[in-house]
NUNU-576166 format. One line per field, with one value per atom (N, C-alpha, C): residue number from 0; x, y, z; atom name; chain. Coordinates in nm, 2 decimals, always signed. Each point is the difference from the previous one (the first is absolute). Example, Ala and Ser with C-alpha at 12.3 -4.5 7.8 and 13.67 -1.06 7.14 Angstrom:
2
num = [0;0;0;1;1;1]
c1 = [+1.32;-0.09;+0.09;-0.04;+0.09;-0.08]
c2 = [-0.57;+0.12;+0.12;+0.11;+0.11;+0.11]
c3 = [+0.78;+0.00;+0.00;-0.07;+0.00;+0.08]
atome = [N;CA;C;N;CA;C]
chaine = [A;A;A;A;A;A]
This chain:
144
num = [0;0;0;1;1;1;2;2;2;3;3;3;4;4;4;5;5;5;6;6;6;7;7;7;8;8;8;9;9;9;10;10;10;11;11;11;12;12;12;13;13;13;14;14;14;15;15;15;16;16;16;17;17;17;18;18;18;19;19;19;20;20;20;21;21;21;22;22;22;23;23;23;24;24;24;25;25;25;26;26;26;27;27;27;28;28;28;29;29;29;30;30;30;31;31;31;32;32;32;33;33;33;34;34;34;35;35;35;36;36;36;37;37;37;38;38;38;39;39;39;40;40;40;41;41;41;42;42;42;43;43;43;44;44;44;45;45;45;46;46;46;47;47;47;48;48;48;49;49;49;50;50;50;51;51;51;52;52;52;53;53;53;54;54;54;55;55;55;56;56;56;57;57;57;58;58;58;59;59;59;60;60;60;61;61;61;62;62;62;63;63;63;64;64;64;65;65;65;66;66;66;67;67;67;68;68;68;69;69;69;70;70;70;71;71;71;72;72;72;73;73;73;74;74;74;75;75;75;76;76;76;77;77;77;78;78;78;79;79;79;80;80;80;81;81;81;82;82;82;83;83;83;84;84;84;85;85;85;86;86;86;87;87;87;88;88;88;89;89;89;90;90;90;91;91;91;92;92;92;93;93;93;94;94;94;95;95;95;96;96;96;97;97;97;98;98;98;99;99;99;100;100;100;101;101;101;102;102;102;103;103;103;104;104;104;105;105;105;106;106;106;107;107;107;108;108;108;109;109;109;110;110;110;111;111;111;112;112;112;113;113;113;114;114;114;115;115;115;116;116;116;117;117;117;118;118;118;119;119;119;120;120;120;121;121;121;122;122;122;123;123;123;124;124;124;125;125;125;126;126;126;127;127;127;128;128;128;129;129;129;130;130;130;131;131;131;132;132;132;133;133;133;134;134;134;135;135;135;136;136;136;137;137;137;138;138;138;139;139;139;140;140;140;141;141;141;142;142;142;143;143;143]
c1 = [+0.08;-0.09;+0.10;-0.03;+0.07;-0.02;+0.11;-0.01;-0.09;-0.01;-0.10;-0.13;-0.05;-0.13;-0.02;+0.11;-0.01;-0.04;+0.08;-0.02;-0.14;-0.04;-0.15;-0.09;+0.01;-0.09;+0.01;+0.12;+0.01;-0.07;+0.00;-0.07;-0.14;-0.06;-0.15;-0.04;+0.08;-0.03;+0.01;+0.09;+0.02;-0.11;-0.04;-0.12;-0.12;-0.03;-0.12;+0.00;+0.12;+0.01;-0.03;+0.01;-0.04;-0.13;-0.09;-0.15;-0.03;+0.09;-0.03;+0.04;+0.11;+0.05;-0.05;+0.01;-0.04;+0.09;+0.12;+0.09;+0.10;-0.01;+0.08;+0.15;+0.03;+0.13;+0.03;-0.09;+0.03;-0.01;-0.09;+0.00;+0.13;+0.07;+0.13;+0.11;-0.02;+0.09;-0.02;-0.13;-0.04;+0.07;+0.01;+0.07;+0.15;+0.05;+0.14;+0.02;-0.10;+0.00;+0.01;-0.09;+0.00;+0.14;+0.06;+0.14;+0.11;-0.02;+0.08;-0.04;-0.13;-0.03;+0.06;-0.01;+0.06;+0.14;+0.08;+0.14;+0.03;-0.09;+0.02;-0.02;-0.10;-0.03;+0.11;+0.07;+0.12;+0.12;+0.00;+0.11;+0.09;-0.03;+0.07;+0.01;+0.12;+0.01;-0.09;-0.02;-0.09;+0.03;+0.12;+0.05;-0.05;+0.01;-0.05;-0.15;-0.07;-0.15;-0.03;+0.06;-0.03;+0.03;+0.10;+0.05;-0.11;-0.05;-0.11;-0.12;-0.04;-0.12;+0.02;+0.12;+0.03;-0.02;+0.06;+0.01;-0.14;-0.06;-0.14;-0.09;+0.00;-0.08;+0.03;+0.13;+0.03;-0.05;+0.02;-0.05;-0.15;-0.07;-0.15;-0.04;+0.05;-0.03;+0.03;+0.12;+0.02;-0.03;+0.00;-0.05;-0.14;-0.04;-0.13;-0.12;+0.02;-0.11;-0.05;+0.09;-0.05;-0.09;+0.04;-0.06;-0.14;-0.01;-0.12;-0.10;+0.06;-0.09;-0.06;+0.08;-0.04;-0.11;+0.02;-0.11;-0.13;+0.02;-0.12;-0.08;+0.09;-0.08;-0.06;+0.06;-0.06;-0.13;-0.02;-0.12;-0.11;+0.02;-0.10;-0.09;-0.13;-0.08;+0.02;-0.02;+0.02;-0.14;-0.01;-0.11;+0.00;-0.11;-0.01;+0.00;+0.06;+0.01;-0.05;-0.03;-0.05;-0.12;+0.01;-0.12;-0.03;+0.09;-0.02;-0.08;+0.00;-0.08;-0.14;-0.03;-0.14;-0.08;+0.08;-0.07;-0.07;-0.14;-0.09;-0.07;+0.03;-0.07;-0.13;-0.09;-0.14;+0.02;-0.09;-0.02;-0.15;-0.02;-0.13;+0.01;-0.10;+0.01;-0.05;+0.08;-0.02;-0.07;+0.05;-0.05;-0.02;-0.11;-0.02;+0.12;+0.02;+0.11;-0.05;+0.08;-0.03;+0.13;+0.01;+0.12;+0.08;-0.07;+0.06;+0.06;-0.04;+0.06;-0.10;+0.04;-0.09;+0.09;-0.06;+0.07;-0.05;+0.10;-0.05;+0.09;-0.05;+0.07;+0.05;+0.13;+0.07;+0.08;-0.01;+0.07;+0.03;-0.11;+0.00;+0.05;+0.05;+0.06;-0.10;-0.01;-0.08;+0.09;-0.04;+0.08;-0.10;+0.08;-0.07;-0.01;-0.12;-0.02;-0.08;+0.02;-0.07;-0.05;-0.10;-0.06;+0.10;+0.02;+0.07;-0.07;-0.14;-0.07;-0.06;+0.03;-0.05;-0.15;-0.06;-0.15;-0.05;+0.08;-0.06;+0.02;-0.10;+0.02;-0.05;+0.04;-0.04;-0.04;-0.11;-0.05;+0.06;-0.01;+0.04;-0.05;+0.08;-0.05;+0.01;+0.03;+0.01;+0.13;+0.01;+0.12;+0.07;+0.14;+0.08;+0.11;+0.07;+0.13;+0.11;+0.11;+0.13;+0.04;+0.00;+0.06;+0.15;+0.04;+0.14;+0.02;+0.12;+0.02;+0.09;-0.06;+0.07;+0.04;+0.12;+0.06;-0.04;-0.10;-0.06;-0.15;-0.04;-0.15;-0.02;-0.11;-0.05;-0.09;+0.03;-0.08;-0.09;-0.14;-0.09;-0.10;-0.05;-0.11;-0.11;-0.12;-0.11;+0.03;-0.01;+0.04;-0.14;+0.02;-0.11;-0.01]
c2 = [-0.12;+0.11;+0.13;+0.10;+0.12;+0.08;+0.06;+0.08;+0.12;+0.06;+0.11;-0.03;-0.13;-0.04;+0.00;-0.03;+0.01;+0.15;+0.09;+0.15;+0.04;-0.05;+0.03;-0.05;-0.13;-0.06;+0.08;+0.04;+0.08;+0.13;+0.06;+0.13;-0.02;-0.11;-0.02;-0.03;-0.07;-0.03;+0.12;+0.08;+0.13;+0.09;+0.02;+0.09;-0.06;-0.13;-0.05;+0.03;-0.01;+0.02;+0.14;+0.09;+0.14;+0.01;-0.08;+0.01;-0.02;-0.06;-0.01;+0.11;+0.07;+0.11;+0.14;+0.02;+0.13;+0.11;-0.02;+0.10;+0.04;-0.07;+0.02;-0.05;-0.06;-0.05;-0.12;-0.10;-0.13;+0.03;+0.09;+0.05;+0.04;+0.08;+0.04;-0.10;-0.09;-0.13;-0.08;-0.01;-0.06;+0.07;+0.12;+0.07;-0.03;-0.01;-0.05;-0.13;-0.10;-0.14;+0.02;+0.08;+0.02;+0.05;+0.08;+0.05;-0.13;-0.08;-0.12;-0.09;-0.01;-0.09;+0.06;+0.12;+0.08;-0.03;+0.01;-0.04;-0.13;-0.11;-0.12;-0.03;+0.05;-0.01;+0.06;+0.09;+0.08;-0.09;-0.10;-0.09;+0.03;+0.09;+0.03;-0.12;-0.01;-0.11;+0.03;-0.10;+0.00;+0.12;+0.02;+0.13;+0.13;+0.01;+0.12;+0.00;-0.11;+0.00;+0.06;-0.06;+0.05;+0.15;+0.05;+0.13;+0.09;-0.05;+0.07;+0.01;-0.11;-0.01;+0.11;+0.00;+0.09;+0.14;+0.04;+0.14;+0.04;-0.08;+0.04;+0.02;-0.09;+0.00;+0.12;+0.03;+0.11;+0.13;+0.01;+0.12;+0.02;-0.12;+0.01;+0.03;-0.07;+0.02;+0.14;+0.05;+0.13;+0.12;-0.02;+0.12;+0.00;-0.12;+0.00;-0.02;-0.09;-0.03;+0.13;+0.08;+0.12;+0.09;+0.02;+0.09;-0.06;-0.13;-0.07;+0.01;-0.03;+0.00;+0.13;+0.10;+0.14;+0.04;-0.04;+0.03;-0.07;-0.14;-0.07;+0.05;+0.04;+0.04;+0.14;+0.09;+0.13;-0.02;-0.10;-0.03;-0.05;-0.04;-0.06;+0.12;-0.02;+0.11;-0.01;+0.12;+0.01;-0.03;-0.07;-0.04;+0.06;+0.06;+0.04;-0.12;+0.01;-0.10;+0.05;-0.08;+0.02;+0.10;+0.09;+0.09;+0.08;+0.03;+0.08;-0.08;-0.13;-0.09;+0.00;+0.06;+0.00;+0.12;+0.12;+0.11;-0.02;+0.03;-0.01;-0.14;-0.09;-0.13;+0.03;-0.09;+0.00;-0.08;+0.03;-0.07;-0.01;-0.07;-0.01;+0.04;+0.09;+0.03;-0.10;-0.03;-0.11;+0.05;+0.11;+0.08;+0.15;+0.06;+0.14;+0.09;+0.06;+0.10;+0.14;+0.08;+0.15;+0.06;+0.13;+0.08;-0.07;-0.06;-0.06;-0.14;-0.06;-0.13;-0.09;-0.13;-0.11;-0.11;-0.10;-0.11;-0.03;-0.03;-0.05;-0.11;-0.08;-0.12;+0.03;+0.00;+0.04;-0.11;-0.06;-0.11;-0.11;-0.03;-0.11;+0.03;+0.12;+0.04;+0.11;+0.00;+0.09;+0.12;+0.14;+0.11;+0.08;+0.09;+0.11;+0.10;+0.08;+0.09;+0.13;+0.11;+0.11;+0.07;+0.08;+0.06;+0.11;+0.03;+0.10;+0.14;+0.00;+0.12;+0.01;+0.12;+0.02;-0.01;-0.07;-0.02;-0.11;-0.06;-0.11;-0.13;-0.09;-0.13;-0.11;-0.12;-0.12;-0.11;-0.07;-0.11;-0.13;-0.10;-0.13;-0.06;-0.05;-0.06;+0.10;+0.12;+0.10;-0.02;+0.03;+0.00;+0.13;-0.01;+0.12;-0.01;+0.12;-0.01;+0.06;-0.06;+0.05;+0.12;+0.11;+0.14;-0.02;-0.03;-0.01;-0.09;-0.03;-0.06;+0.10;+0.02;+0.10;-0.07;-0.04;-0.09;-0.14;-0.04;-0.13;+0.02;+0.13;+0.02;+0.02;-0.06;+0.02;+0.12;+0.09;+0.13;-0.04;+0.00;-0.05;+0.10;-0.02;+0.08;-0.10;+0.05;-0.09;-0.07;-0.13;-0.08;-0.02;-0.08;-0.03;-0.15]
c3 = [+0.00;+0.00;+0.00;-0.07;-0.01;+0.12;+0.05;+0.12;-0.01;-0.12;-0.02;+0.03;-0.01;+0.03;+0.16;+0.06;+0.15;+0.04;-0.05;+0.02;-0.04;-0.11;-0.03;+0.09;+0.04;+0.10;+0.14;+0.04;+0.11;-0.01;-0.11;-0.03;+0.01;-0.05;+0.00;+0.15;+0.07;+0.14;+0.09;-0.02;+0.07;-0.04;-0.12;-0.04;+0.06;+0.00;+0.06;+0.16;+0.06;+0.14;+0.04;-0.10;+0.02;+0.03;-0.05;+0.02;+0.15;+0.07;+0.15;+0.08;-0.05;+0.08;-0.04;-0.13;-0.05;+0.03;+0.04;+0.04;-0.12;-0.11;-0.12;+0.01;+0.12;+0.02;-0.08;+0.01;-0.07;-0.16;-0.03;-0.15;-0.05;+0.08;-0.03;-0.02;+0.10;-0.01;-0.12;-0.04;-0.13;-0.11;+0.00;-0.10;-0.01;+0.12;+0.01;-0.06;+0.04;-0.06;-0.16;-0.05;-0.14;-0.06;+0.07;-0.02;-0.01;+0.10;+0.00;-0.11;-0.03;-0.12;-0.12;-0.03;-0.12;-0.01;+0.12;+0.00;-0.04;+0.05;-0.04;-0.14;-0.07;-0.13;-0.09;+0.05;-0.07;+0.03;+0.08;+0.02;+0.10;+0.10;+0.12;+0.09;+0.07;+0.10;+0.11;+0.08;+0.12;+0.09;+0.03;+0.08;-0.06;-0.14;-0.07;+0.00;+0.00;+0.01;+0.14;+0.10;+0.15;+0.01;-0.07;+0.01;-0.07;-0.12;-0.07;+0.08;+0.07;+0.09;+0.11;+0.06;+0.12;-0.05;-0.10;-0.05;-0.04;-0.09;-0.03;+0.12;+0.09;+0.12;+0.09;+0.02;+0.08;-0.07;-0.13;-0.07;+0.02;-0.03;+0.01;+0.15;+0.10;+0.12;+0.07;-0.04;+0.05;-0.08;-0.12;-0.08;-0.06;-0.04;-0.07;+0.11;+0.09;+0.10;+0.07;+0.05;+0.08;-0.09;-0.12;-0.11;-0.02;-0.03;-0.03;+0.12;+0.12;+0.12;+0.03;-0.03;+0.03;-0.09;-0.12;-0.11;+0.02;+0.04;+0.03;+0.12;+0.11;+0.12;-0.02;-0.08;-0.03;-0.09;-0.07;-0.08;+0.08;+0.13;+0.09;+0.05;+0.00;+0.06;+0.15;+0.06;+0.14;+0.07;+0.11;+0.06;+0.14;+0.04;+0.14;+0.09;+0.12;+0.10;+0.13;+0.09;+0.13;+0.01;+0.07;+0.01;-0.12;-0.07;-0.13;-0.10;+0.01;-0.09;+0.04;+0.11;+0.05;-0.04;-0.04;-0.05;-0.12;+0.01;-0.12;+0.01;+0.09;+0.01;+0.08;-0.02;+0.06;+0.13;+0.07;+0.13;+0.05;+0.12;+0.05;+0.15;+0.04;+0.14;+0.08;+0.11;+0.09;+0.13;+0.04;+0.12;-0.04;+0.02;-0.04;+0.00;-0.11;+0.00;-0.02;+0.08;+0.01;+0.02;+0.05;+0.02;+0.10;+0.10;+0.12;-0.03;-0.10;-0.03;-0.04;-0.01;-0.04;-0.06;-0.07;-0.05;-0.14;-0.09;-0.14;-0.03;-0.09;-0.07;-0.13;-0.02;-0.12;-0.04;-0.12;-0.05;+0.11;+0.06;+0.09;+0.15;+0.01;+0.14;+0.05;+0.14;+0.06;+0.05;-0.04;+0.03;+0.08;+0.08;+0.06;-0.10;+0.01;-0.10;+0.05;-0.08;+0.03;-0.13;+0.01;-0.13;-0.04;-0.12;-0.05;+0.02;-0.03;+0.00;+0.13;+0.06;+0.15;+0.00;+0.10;+0.01;-0.08;-0.09;-0.08;+0.09;-0.01;+0.08;-0.09;+0.02;-0.07;+0.09;-0.03;+0.09;-0.05;+0.09;-0.03;-0.13;-0.08;-0.12;-0.13;+0.02;-0.10;-0.07;-0.13;-0.08;+0.02;+0.01;+0.00;-0.09;-0.02;-0.08;+0.09;-0.01;+0.07;-0.06;+0.06;-0.06;+0.03;+0.13;+0.04;+0.11;+0.04;+0.13;+0.08;+0.12;+0.09;+0.12;+0.00;+0.11;-0.03;+0.11;+0.00;-0.02;-0.05;-0.02;-0.14;-0.05;-0.14;+0.00;-0.08;-0.02;-0.12;+0.02;-0.10;-0.04;-0.13;-0.05;-0.05;-0.03;-0.04;-0.13;-0.01;-0.11;-0.08;-0.10;-0.08;-0.03]
atome = [N;CA;C;N;CA;C;N;CA;C;N;CA;C;N;CA;C;N;CA;C;N;CA;C;N;CA;C;N;CA;C;N;CA;C;N;CA;C;N;CA;C;N;CA;C;N;CA;C;N;CA;C;N;CA;C;N;CA;C;N;CA;C;N;CA;C;N;CA;C;N;CA;C;N;CA;C;N;CA;C;N;CA;C;N;CA;C;N;CA;C;N;CA;C;N;CA;C;N;CA;C;N;CA;C;N;CA;C;N;CA;C;N;CA;C;N;CA;C;N;CA;C;N;CA;C;N;CA;C;N;CA;C;N;CA;C;N;CA;C;N;CA;C;N;CA;C;N;CA;C;N;CA;C;N;CA;C;N;CA;C;N;CA;C;N;CA;C;N;CA;C;N;CA;C;N;CA;C;N;CA;C;N;CA;C;N;CA;C;N;CA;C;N;CA;C;N;CA;C;N;CA;C;N;CA;C;N;CA;C;N;CA;C;N;CA;C;N;CA;C;N;CA;C;N;CA;C;N;CA;C;N;CA;C;N;CA;C;N;CA;C;N;CA;C;N;CA;C;N;CA;C;N;CA;C;N;CA;C;N;CA;C;N;CA;C;N;CA;C;N;CA;C;N;CA;C;N;CA;C;N;CA;C;N;CA;C;N;CA;C;N;CA;C;N;CA;C;N;CA;C;N;CA;C;N;CA;C;N;CA;C;N;CA;C;N;CA;C;N;CA;C;N;CA;C;N;CA;C;N;CA;C;N;CA;C;N;CA;C;N;CA;C;N;CA;C;N;CA;C;N;CA;C;N;CA;C;N;CA;C;N;CA;C;N;CA;C;N;CA;C;N;CA;C;N;CA;C;N;CA;C;N;CA;C;N;CA;C;N;CA;C;N;CA;C;N;CA;C;N;CA;C;N;CA;C;N;CA;C;N;CA;C;N;CA;C;N;CA;C;N;CA;C;N;CA;C;N;CA;C;N;CA;C;N;CA;C;N;CA;C;N;CA;C;N;CA;C;N;CA;C;N;CA;C;N;CA;C;N;CA;C;N;CA;C;N;CA;C;N;CA;C;N;CA;C;N;CA;C;N;CA;C;N;CA;C;N;CA;C;N;CA;C;N;CA;C;N;CA;C;N;CA;C]
chaine = [A;A;A;A;A;A;A;A;A;A;A;A;A;A;A;A;A;A;A;A;A;A;A;A;A;A;A;A;A;A;A;A;A;A;A;A;A;A;A;A;A;A;A;A;A;A;A;A;A;A;A;A;A;A;A;A;A;A;A;A;A;A;A;A;A;A;A;A;A;A;A;A;A;A;A;A;A;A;A;A;A;A;A;A;A;A;A;A;A;A;A;A;A;A;A;A;A;A;A;A;A;A;A;A;A;A;A;A;A;A;A;A;A;A;A;A;A;A;A;A;A;A;A;A;A;A;A;A;A;A;A;A;A;A;A;A;A;A;A;A;A;A;A;A;A;A;A;A;A;A;A;A;A;A;A;A;A;A;A;A;A;A;A;A;A;A;A;A;A;A;A;A;A;A;A;A;A;A;A;A;A;A;A;A;A;A;A;A;A;A;A;A;A;A;A;A;A;A;A;A;A;A;A;A;A;A;A;A;A;A;A;A;A;A;A;A;A;A;A;A;A;A;A;A;A;A;A;A;A;A;A;A;A;A;A;A;A;A;A;A;A;A;A;A;A;A;A;A;A;A;A;A;A;A;A;A;A;A;A;A;A;A;A;A;A;A;A;A;A;A;A;A;A;A;A;A;A;A;A;A;A;A;A;A;A;A;A;A;A;A;A;A;A;A;A;A;A;A;A;A;A;A;A;A;A;A;A;A;A;A;A;A;A;A;A;A;A;A;A;A;A;A;A;A;A;A;A;A;A;A;A;A;A;A;A;A;A;A;A;A;A;A;A;A;A;A;A;A;A;A;A;A;A;A;A;A;A;A;A;A;A;A;A;A;A;A;A;A;A;A;A;A;A;A;A;A;A;A;A;A;A;A;A;A;A;A;A;A;A;A;A;A;A;A;A;A;A;A;A;A;A;A;A;A;A;A;A;A;A;A;A;A;A;A;A;A;A;A;A;A;A;A;A;A;A;A;A;A;A;A;A;A]
């Protein structure tokens, strides 16, 4: 069997392994294996193939991977997390809500709540919308 086929097999296995990690590291090593394969097909001795693998892998890991990761991460949409993710969500009043407080269920959790508009109140069972989270209190308005 030609040694170049060994390098091709290694490249395929490394690329397949990338699917498990998703960090682009194994994919860069797969590129290095392709470099070793190319060296084998050009007639380089085994030490030359290993050197080609190492050089290509180092260039890809140190030079290309950071650029690709930065590009991929910048293309991802930002998602609100924690309390910011609750703003604009609907909820149901569990215990009457007014300026002095109350309880609402939002996304399966019970939160202390108060009305945004002074003088407004909500009875148990009414639908509300989260205007903002103030500390550990949901500030709510009438929902629909």
